N, C-alpha and C positions, 0 to 999 in steps of 0.2 A: 504494500500500500504506500503510495507516494503522497505523504501528507501535504507537501507544498502544492502539488498539482490539485489535490482535493480542495485545498483552500482557495485556489484560483478559479475552480470550476464555476462557482456561482457568479463571480465577477465577469467571466467570459461571456455570459449571456445577458448580463445586466444592461449594457449599453443599448442594444436593439430593443430590449424589453421596455426600457425607460421611454423610448420614443413612442411605443404603442400605448403605454399607460398615459403619457402626456396627451396623446390624441383622444383617448377615451375620456380623460378628465377635463379636457378643454381648459378651463381656468379653476376648476374645483381643487381643493387641497387633497394631497395624497402624500405618502411617505414610505420610504424603506425603513423597516424596523428590525430590531433584534441584532443577532450576532454580525451579520454582514454590514449593517448600518454602523455598528461600533467599529468593525475592522476598517471601514472606509475612513473613519475619523481617527485612525491610529491607535485604537484600543485592541489589544490582542484578544481575539474571540473567534471561535470557529463554529460553523454550522454548514452542512451541505445544502441547506435550503436558502431560498430567497423569500422573505416575508414582507408584505406591504399592508398598509391599511388605507382606506379611503371611504368615501360615502357610499351608500347603497346605489345611488345613481351611477357613480363612476364604475363600480364593480359590475353592475348589470350591463352597462355600455361595453365594458371590456369583455365580458362574457359573450355578448352578442358578436363583437368583432372577431373573437377567437373561435366562436362556435363551440363553447364549453358551457356546461350547465353549472349553476351555483347550487349550493346546498346549505340549509340552516343547520348549525351544530351548536351544541352546548356541552362543553367539557368542564372539567374541574376548575380551570382558571380562565377560560375564554368562551364567550358566547358571541356568535357572529354568523352572518351568511358568508360562506366561504367559497371562493373560486380556487380550484386546485388543478394544476396541469404540470406537465414536465416539458422543459425546453432543453434539448441536447443533453439529457441525462440529469438535469438539475430540477429538483422539485420546487415549484413556485406556489406560494399561498398568498392570496389576496383576501383580506378580511374586510367586510362591509360593516360599517358602524359597530366596531367591536366593543364589547364590554369585558374588561379584564376583572376577574373576581378573585379577591383574596379572602382570607378568613374573616376580616373585619370591614373591609372596604371594597367597593367596586369603582373602577375608573372607566369613564366614557370619554375617550380621547377626542372624539368628534365634537364634544361639547366644551372643550378646553381651548379657548381662543389663543392663549399665549403659546401653546404647543405648536400651533400652525404658523404663528408669527415668527417663531424662533427656529424653524427647521434649519439644519446645517446643510449647506450645499457642498457635498463631497464630490469628488471626481473619480470616475472609473472609466478607463480607456478613452479619456477625453470627453466623456459625457457627464454633465452635471446631474447629480442624483440628490433629491431632497431626502434628508435623513432626520429621524427624531434625534434631538440633542441628548447628550449623555446625562444631563440632569433629569430628563423625563425617564430615561432607562433606569436611573437610580431609584426614582420614586416608584416606578413599576416593579422593580426588583424587590423593594421593601414591602410593597403591598402583597406581592405574590410569594414572599418569603423565599426568594431565590438567593440563598446565602452566598454561593460561589460568585454569582453575577454581581451581587451587591459588593462583595469584597474587591473584585476586579475593578469595579467602577469607583469605589472609595479610593483605592490606590491611585487610579488615574486622575480623579478630580482633585485629590489632595496634592498631587505633584504638578498638575497642569493648571489648576485653578478652576473655579466654578462661578457661575452667576447666581449670587444670593437672591437678587430680585426675581430672577426666573424661577428659582425654587419656590419662593414665597407665592408667586403667581400660580404656579402649577398646583401647589398645595391648596390654595384658596379656591381656584376655579375647579379643581378636581373634587372639592368638598370632602376631603378626607377628615377623619376624626382626629382629635387631639393626640391620641396615643401614636397614631401613624406619623403625624407631623413631628412629634418628639423623636420618634425612631429614626426618621430621615436625618434630622439635625444631629442626633447622637452619632450616627454612622459617619456623617461628614466631618464632625468635630473630633472624632476619635483619632488619636495618634497611633502610628506604627501599625 
């Protein structure tokens, strides 16, 4: 197994896929999320998948363009209409109006304006890709109790810096409870 080639596989189909999603989205917001979004921002993270989120309208338009059916699914941590397909061996998931569910809080990213205002424009093979910011991925990791992801992001944000105001906006607009808010700040303020 060539791990370096495996890590590059999602990015190899990303550029052309971004153009298709942009056409489906018109001017509606969408973003690359998860491990590949983090990797494009210089945070070491691996997944063989590409994962996106967008509005239901964008996902249904994309499904129509690709001739692929969507399916509603509700799992332990995610409820969304899902579009799933494979491009050149890379699994692609596009979530419509996702709701991320933790033990104590649910996050509805399509209802968090600051998330869409602060997407990071990363580059892959010369193509600009809107990605969720690391601060959002940290909040999501705390809500979902994804401890390894939270630690990876904590180390990155502590060494590279983070936007305090963005975190406050994400917490407020995401309507998380006080315990979750305190957990996010505790992780970010923890040394070592």
